[in-house]
DRENLUM-982549 format. One line per 4 residues: number of its first residue (from 0); their letters; for each residue x, z, y of C-alpha. Coordinates in nm, 2 decimals, padded with zeros to 4 digits. Layout:
REM residues N
NUM	A	X:Z:Y ~ ...
//
This chain:
REM residues 418
0	XXXX	00.00:00.01:00.01 ~ 00.10:-00.07:00.35 ~ 00.26:00.21:00.56 ~ 00.11:-00.01:00.87
4	XXXX	-00.22:00.10:00.96 ~ -00.53:-00.16:00.89 ~ -00.69:-00.08:01.23 ~ -00.51:00.10:01.52
8	XXXX	-00.74:00.25:01.80 ~ -00.57:00.41:02.08 ~ -00.74:00.58:02.41 ~ -01.06:00.32:02.37
12	XXXX	-01.32:00.35:02.61 ~ -01.59:00.11:02.72 ~ -01.82:00.18:03.04 ~ -02.15:00.01:03.10
16	XXXX	-02.33:-00.03:03.44 ~ -02.69:00.06:03.43 ~ -02.92:-00.08:03.71 ~ -03.26:00.04:03.82
20	XXXX	-03.39:-00.28:03.91 ~ -03.27:-00.64:03.87 ~ -03.22:-00.69:04.27 ~ -02.94:-00.43:04.26
24	XXXX	-02.71:-00.68:04.04 ~ -02.75:-00.91:04.32 ~ -02.69:-00.63:04.58 ~ -02.38:-00.49:04.40
28	XXXX	-02.23:-00.87:04.40 ~ -02.29:-00.93:04.74 ~ -02.15:-00.54:04.86 ~ -01.81:-00.69:04.70
32	XXXX	-01.73:-00.32:04.59 ~ -01.81:-00.16:04.93 ~ -02.12:00.02:04.75 ~ -02.24:00.10:04.43
36	XXXX	-02.58:00.03:04.31 ~ -02.55:00.14:03.94 ~ -02.47:00.42:03.72 ~ -02.20:00.42:03.48
40	XXXX	-02.26:00.50:03.10 ~ -01.96:00.57:02.91 ~ -02.04:00.46:02.55 ~ -01.69:00.55:02.43
44	XXXX	-01.44:00.79:02.60 ~ -01.08:00.84:02.47 ~ -01.13:00.74:02.13 ~ -00.80:00.72:01.93
48	XXXX	-00.74:00.69:01.51 ~ -00.60:00.49:01.24 ~ -00.73:00.33:00.93 ~ -00.51:00.26:00.65
52	XXXX	-00.51:-00.02:00.42 ~ -00.76:00.03:00.11 ~ -00.94:00.33:00.32 ~ -01.30:00.38:00.33
56	XXXX	-01.39:00.54:00.66 ~ -01.73:00.67:00.71 ~ -01.89:00.67:01.09 ~ -02.15:00.92:01.17
60	XXXX	-02.33:01.03:01.47 ~ -02.69:01.04:01.63 ~ -02.85:00.72:01.78 ~ -02.66:00.64:02.10
64	XXXX	-02.34:00.81:02.00 ~ -02.13:00.49:02.02 ~ -02.10:00.40:01.67 ~ -02.21:00.06:01.70
68	XXXX	-02.03:-00.01:02.01 ~ -01.70:00.11:01.85 ~ -01.76:-00.15:01.55 ~ -01.82:-00.43:01.80
72	XXXX	-01.50:-00.34:02.00 ~ -01.30:-00.35:01.65 ~ -01.46:-00.68:01.56 ~ -01.38:-00.82:01.90
76	XXXX	-01.73:-00.90:02.01 ~ -01.72:-00.64:02.28 ~ -01.42:-00.61:02.54 ~ -01.33:-00.23:02.63
80	XXXX	-01.30:-00.11:02.97 ~ -00.96:00.01:02.87 ~ -00.75:00.11:02.58 ~ -00.63:-00.09:02.29
84	XXXX	-00.75:-00.21:01.94 ~ -00.49:-00.37:01.68 ~ -00.65:-00.50:01.36 ~ -00.45:-00.62:01.08
88	XXXX	-00.60:-00.87:00.85 ~ -00.93:-01.07:00.83 ~ -01.21:-00.88:00.90 ~ -01.56:-00.95:00.81
92	XXXX	-01.87:-00.75:00.97 ~ -02.22:-00.69:00.93 ~ -02.36:-00.56:01.24 ~ -02.70:-00.55:01.40
96	XXXX	-02.93:-00.80:01.22 ~ -02.85:-01.16:01.31 ~ -02.53:-01.11:01.48 ~ -02.30:-01.41:01.43
100	XXXX	-02.58:-01.65:01.32 ~ -02.73:-01.92:01.54 ~ -03.10:-01.92:01.50 ~ -03.16:-02.30:01.57
104	XXXX	-02.92:-02.37:01.31 ~ -03.00:-02.38:00.92 ~ -02.88:-02.14:00.68 ~ -02.64:-02.40:00.53
108	XXXX	-02.50:-02.48:00.90 ~ -02.47:-02.13:00.95 ~ -02.28:-02.05:00.62 ~ -01.99:-02.29:00.72
112	XXXX	-02.01:-02.16:01.10 ~ -01.96:-01.81:01.02 ~ -01.70:-01.89:00.72 ~ -01.53:-02.08:00.98
116	XXXX	-01.50:-01.83:01.24 ~ -01.40:-01.59:00.96 ~ -01.07:-01.83:00.90 ~ -01.18:-02.03:00.60
120	XXXX	-01.12:-02.40:00.61 ~ -01.41:-02.66:00.53 ~ -01.26:-02.71:00.18 ~ -01.26:-02.33:00.12
124	XXXX	-01.63:-02.29:00.22 ~ -01.73:-02.57:00.02 ~ -01.55:-02.42:-00.28 ~ -01.75:-02.09:-00.22
128	XXXX	-02.07:-02.24:-00.10 ~ -02.25:-02.22:-00.43 ~ -02.13:-01.86:-00.48 ~ -02.27:-01.77:-00.15
132	XXXX	-02.60:-01.90:-00.17 ~ -02.64:-01.81:-00.53 ~ -02.54:-01.44:-00.42 ~ -02.83:-01.43:-00.12
136	XXXX	-03.10:-01.58:-00.35 ~ -03.25:-01.77:-00.09 ~ -03.15:-02.15:-00.19 ~ -03.50:-02.25:-00.16
140	XXXX	-03.48:-02.20:00.22 ~ -03.11:-02.28:00.28 ~ -03.19:-02.57:00.46 ~ -03.47:-02.40:00.70
144	XXXX	-03.36:-02.29:01.05 ~ -03.28:-01.92:01.01 ~ -03.49:-01.85:01.28 ~ -03.80:-01.90:01.03
148	XXXX	-03.61:-01.62:00.79 ~ -03.76:-01.26:00.73 ~ -03.52:-00.97:00.84 ~ -03.43:-00.94:00.44
152	XXXX	-03.32:-01.31:00.41 ~ -03.14:-01.29:00.70 ~ -02.93:-00.99:00.59 ~ -02.89:-01.13:00.25
156	XXXX	-02.72:-01.44:00.41 ~ -02.51:-01.25:00.62 ~ -02.40:-01.02:00.37 ~ -02.31:-01.29:00.11
160	XXXX	-02.09:-01.46:00.35 ~ -01.93:-01.17:00.50 ~ -01.82:-01.05:00.15 ~ -01.74:-01.36:-00.01
164	XXXX	-01.49:-01.51:00.23 ~ -01.26:-01.22:00.08 ~ -01.21:-01.01:00.40 ~ -00.93:-00.76:00.43
168	XXXX	-01.14:-00.55:00.64 ~ -01.53:-00.51:00.58 ~ -01.72:-00.33:00.87 ~ -02.11:-00.24:00.78
172	XXXX	-02.32:-00.09:01.02 ~ -02.68:00.01:00.85 ~ -02.72:-00.38:00.77 ~ -02.82:-00.29:00.41
176	XXXX	-03.14:-00.07:00.50 ~ -03.31:-00.43:00.54 ~ -03.28:-00.56:00.15 ~ -03.50:-00.49:-00.10
180	XXXX	-03.43:-00.30:-00.42 ~ -03.26:-00.57:-00.63 ~ -03.06:-00.70:-00.35 ~ -02.93:-00.33:-00.20
184	XXXX	-02.82:-00.27:-00.59 ~ -02.64:-00.59:-00.60 ~ -02.48:-00.54:-00.25 ~ -02.34:-00.19:-00.36
188	XXXX	-02.21:-00.32:-00.66 ~ -02.01:-00.56:-00.43 ~ -01.90:-00.30:-00.20 ~ -01.78:-00.09:-00.49
192	XXXX	-01.59:-00.39:-00.60 ~ -01.42:-00.45:-00.27 ~ -01.31:-00.07:-00.27 ~ -01.18:-00.10:-00.62
196	XXXX	-00.97:-00.41:-00.50 ~ -00.83:-00.20:-00.22 ~ -01.01:-00.34:00.05 ~ -01.05:-00.17:00.41
200	XXXX	-01.41:-00.04:00.46 ~ -01.60:00.10:00.74 ~ -01.94:00.23:00.64 ~ -02.17:00.32:00.95
204	XXXX	-02.47:00.49:00.82 ~ -02.73:00.76:00.85 ~ -02.71:00.83:00.48 ~ -02.49:01.16:00.49
208	XXXX	-02.52:01.15:00.08 ~ -02.39:00.78:00.06 ~ -02.11:00.83:00.33 ~ -01.98:01.14:00.14
212	XXXX	-02.00:00.97:-00.21 ~ -01.82:00.62:-00.07 ~ -01.58:00.73:00.18 ~ -01.23:00.88:00.20
216	XXXX	-01.29:01.02:00.55 ~ -01.56:01.05:00.78 ~ -01.54:01.02:01.16 ~ -01.81:01.19:01.36
220	XXXX	-01.92:01.05:01.71 ~ -02.09:01.22:01.97 ~ -02.16:01.10:02.33 ~ -01.88:00.86:02.31
224	XXXX	-01.60:01.12:02.18 ~ -01.46:01.20:01.83 ~ -01.59:01.55:01.71 ~ -01.46:01.55:01.38
228	XXXX	-01.23:01.34:01.19 ~ -01.14:01.43:00.83 ~ -01.28:01.54:00.47 ~ -01.64:01.39:00.42
232	XXXX	-01.76:01.71:00.30 ~ -01.64:01.92:00.60 ~ -01.74:01.66:00.83 ~ -02.07:01.62:00.70
236	XXXX	-02.16:01.98:00.69 ~ -02.04:02.04:01.05 ~ -02.23:01.74:01.17 ~ -02.54:01.86:00.96
240	XXXX	-02.50:02.20:01.12 ~ -02.46:02.06:01.46 ~ -02.80:01.87:01.42 ~ -02.97:02.21:01.28
244	XXXX	-02.85:02.38:01.61 ~ -02.95:02.11:01.84 ~ -03.31:02.08:01.70 ~ -03.35:02.45:01.73
248	XXXX	-03.26:02.41:02.12 ~ -03.53:02.14:02.18 ~ -03.87:02.21:02.27 ~ -03.98:01.88:02.08
252	XXXX	-03.76:01.88:01.79 ~ -03.59:01.52:01.76 ~ -03.61:01.35:01.43 ~ -03.29:01.41:01.22
256	XXXX	-03.11:01.10:01.08 ~ -03.18:01.16:00.71 ~ -03.17:00.99:00.37 ~ -03.32:00.65:00.42
260	XXXX	-03.63:00.55:00.20 ~ -03.55:00.42:-00.13 ~ -03.60:00.04:-00.13 ~ -03.84:-00.09:-00.36
264	XXXX	-03.69:-00.14:-00.73 ~ -03.83:-00.17:-01.05 ~ -03.68:00.13:-01.18 ~ -03.89:00.40:-01.07
268	XXXX	-04.01:00.79:-01.12 ~ -04.34:00.82:-01.26 ~ -04.40:01.19:-01.24 ~ -04.22:01.50:-01.18
272	XXXX	-04.35:01.85:-01.35 ~ -04.27:02.20:-01.26 ~ -04.26:02.46:-01.54 ~ -04.19:02.84:-01.47
276	XXXX	-04.13:03.02:-01.83 ~ -04.29:02.75:-01.98 ~ -04.61:02.73:-01.80 ~ -04.73:02.53:-01.51
280	XXXX	-04.91:02.66:-01.21 ~ -04.72:03.01:-01.25 ~ -04.50:03.16:-01.01 ~ -04.13:03.27:-01.08
284	XXXX	-03.98:03.61:-01.04 ~ -03.62:03.60:-00.85 ~ -03.36:03.69:-01.11 ~ -03.58:03.68:-01.41
288	XXXX	-03.76:03.35:-01.47 ~ -03.66:03.04:-01.61 ~ -03.75:02.72:-01.38 ~ -03.76:02.40:-01.55
292	XXXX	-03.82:02.04:-01.36 ~ -03.90:01.74:-01.57 ~ -03.88:01.38:-01.44 ~ -04.05:01.08:-01.61
296	XXXX	-03.93:00.76:-01.52 ~ -03.91:00.39:-01.64 ~ -03.58:00.23:-01.59 ~ -03.57:-00.16:-01.60
300	XXXX	-03.17:-00.19:-01.63 ~ -02.95:-00.15:-01.91 ~ -02.68:00.01:-01.71 ~ -02.72:00.38:-01.74
304	XXXX	-02.87:00.60:-01.45 ~ -02.86:00.94:-01.28 ~ -03.12:01.18:-01.21 ~ -03.09:01.42:-00.92
308	XXXX	-03.30:01.71:-00.82 ~ -03.30:01.92:-00.53 ~ -03.46:02.23:-00.39 ~ -03.60:02.26:00.01
312	XXXX	-03.70:02.53:00.19 ~ -04.03:02.49:00.37 ~ -03.86:02.35:00.70 ~ -03.66:02.09:00.49
316	XXXX	-03.33:02.23:00.46 ~ -03.16:02.16:00.13 ~ -03.08:02.49:-00.09 ~ -02.92:02.31:-00.37
320	XXXX	-02.92:01.99:-00.55 ~ -02.80:01.91:-00.91 ~ -02.69:01.58:-01.06 ~ -02.68:01.43:-01.40
324	XXXX	-02.38:01.21:-01.31 ~ -02.19:01.52:-01.17 ~ -02.27:01.75:-01.48 ~ -02.18:01.46:-01.70
328	XXXX	-02.49:01.44:-01.88 ~ -02.62:01.09:-02.02 ~ -02.96:01.02:-01.93 ~ -03.15:00.89:-02.23
332	XXXX	-03.44:00.61:-02.24 ~ -03.64:00.43:-02.52 ~ -03.66:00.08:-02.59 ~ -03.95:00.02:-02.34
336	XXXX	-03.73:00.19:-02.07 ~ -03.95:00.50:-02.04 ~ -03.78:00.85:-02.08 ~ -03.77:01.19:-01.92
340	XXXX	-03.50:01.44:-01.86 ~ -03.55:01.82:-01.78 ~ -03.31:02.05:-01.58 ~ -03.34:02.43:-01.60
344	XXXX	-03.27:02.68:-01.37 ~ -03.22:03.02:-01.56 ~ -03.28:03.33:-01.43 ~ -03.37:03.18:-01.09
348	XXXX	-03.15:03.28:-00.79 ~ -03.41:03.21:-00.54 ~ -03.52:03.49:-00.34 ~ -03.89:03.54:-00.23
352	XXXX	-04.06:03.22:-00.07 ~ -04.23:02.88:-00.10 ~ -04.00:02.61:-00.18 ~ -04.03:02.22:-00.25
356	XXXX	-03.91:02.03:-00.56 ~ -03.76:01.67:-00.46 ~ -03.64:01.43:-00.75 ~ -03.44:01.11:-00.72
360	XXXX	-03.36:00.82:-00.97 ~ -03.00:00.64:-00.89 ~ -02.79:00.42:-01.04 ~ -02.50:00.54:-01.27
364	XXXX	-02.24:00.59:-01.01 ~ -02.54:00.81:-00.79 ~ -02.48:00.57:-00.50 ~ -02.79:00.35:-00.49
368	XXXX	-03.14:00.49:-00.50 ~ -03.40:00.34:-00.72 ~ -03.68:00.57:-00.63 ~ -03.72:00.91:-00.45
372	XXXX	-04.02:01.17:-00.48 ~ -04.00:01.41:-00.19 ~ -04.22:01.71:-00.20 ~ -04.30:01.65:-00.57
376	XXXX	-04.37:02.00:-00.66 ~ -04.41:02.33:-00.50 ~ -04.24:02.64:-00.62 ~ -04.34:03.00:-00.53
380	XXXX	-04.07:03.28:-00.60 ~ -04.16:03.65:-00.60 ~ -03.92:03.96:-00.63 ~ -03.96:04.31:-00.72
384	XXXX	-03.68:04.45:-00.48 ~ -03.60:04.44:-00.11 ~ -03.30:04.18:-00.11 ~ -03.32:03.96:00.21
388	XXXX	-03.20:03.60:00.24 ~ -03.25:03.29:00.05 ~ -03.05:03.33:-00.28 ~ -02.91:03.61:-00.48
392	XXXX	-02.55:03.57:-00.61 ~ -02.39:03.76:-00.91 ~ -02.17:04.05:-00.81 ~ -02.02:04.36:-00.87
396	XXXX	-01.93:04.70:-00.70 ~ -01.59:04.86:-00.75 ~ -01.52:05.21:-00.67 ~ -01.11:05.23:-00.66
400	XXXX	-01.09:05.55:-00.48 ~ -00.97:05.90:-00.61 ~ -01.28:06.12:-00.65 ~ -01.30:06.44:-00.43
404	XXXX	-01.23:06.69:-00.72 ~ -00.89:06.55:-00.72 ~ -00.90:06.49:-01.09 ~ -00.76:06.14:-01.18
408	XXXX	-01.06:05.91:-01.31 ~ -01.08:05.53:-01.39 ~ -01.20:05.32:-01.12 ~ -01.58:05.28:-01.16
412	XXXX	-01.74:04.94:-01.12 ~ -02.13:04.81:-01.14 ~ -02.18:04.45:-01.22 ~ -02.49:04.29:-01.14
416	XX	-02.61:03.99:-01.31 ~ -02.90:03.77:-01.35
//
């Protein structure tokens, strides 16, 4: 791997001039700088970082934090107000929907134009043309103007071009959320293949789970500045805590960017059942009851799948989650694709309260979501003691002091388990 950074960003800033009304633009031009008729908006301010070859960098932040501006500056579709960007290698990007396509041109013409812009000769494009069109799945419409395409067809073709031209650097800005289930699955497979081939990837998404699963590091932008850059788990935890704290201070809470809805897929959840000590409709006792969650499903692929289950508070805070992939448990299904799997929480550690259960059906690598059942079941937990909080942990007390009689005694201890 090269010791030189694939992307080098130093003190990058981008300032926009915002005018209250169109006439102010003319006034500003005529004043020749003697008077200011606009206000400044700093989309980015003093941003510096490096991305090494083969690294996958996630970018998170609220809407308006500067993520899309940063990616456009890296791709060269915007010019910075100040600072420097150096990119080594061929860069392909999926930015906002339709970026780089001429709506009046046909799909075929846009394939040749976009691939040429990315550095391929006409001979190279012709050699890869069929692969691009087959991956996009829109061969029947390839000679129609792209202005007649649906958003899904648009992103299919753009993704096929961007990933088939063998880029050194791939930039993805939430574009895959438009595709349907089957195409989204193919897209994630291709992204994973590019990652395995050592390509540099910038992945901007509101899905913190996918960011953490896919990326080597995460960059958190807030109001145009870097708030954190480092380990995905730590940065995501800090970002989530920031969102929670910000929501509490707002009179009208702003929506938190969360896991996007699962795209349509032939693999789906057909039922989720909750049992407490083998019975349905029963409350659990903290530290005593066994809670079982059974997920029924239909799986339309031969490839393995993953089932995940999570427990949420009533204000949608995730307390814990489990995944068959993380636990190395193989999910079985019948010849007809139907199956079910049960996860058991013995001596449930939740304290008193009402909780909701959610379930996910995912691909074998637990990245692509086939189906998602939010608030699938309600779990009520009771308790017979006065312990406060959300969960109880196994613990023990130890008395290492000398007793007041002066006699030597072995240290006493009390262990609590459940």
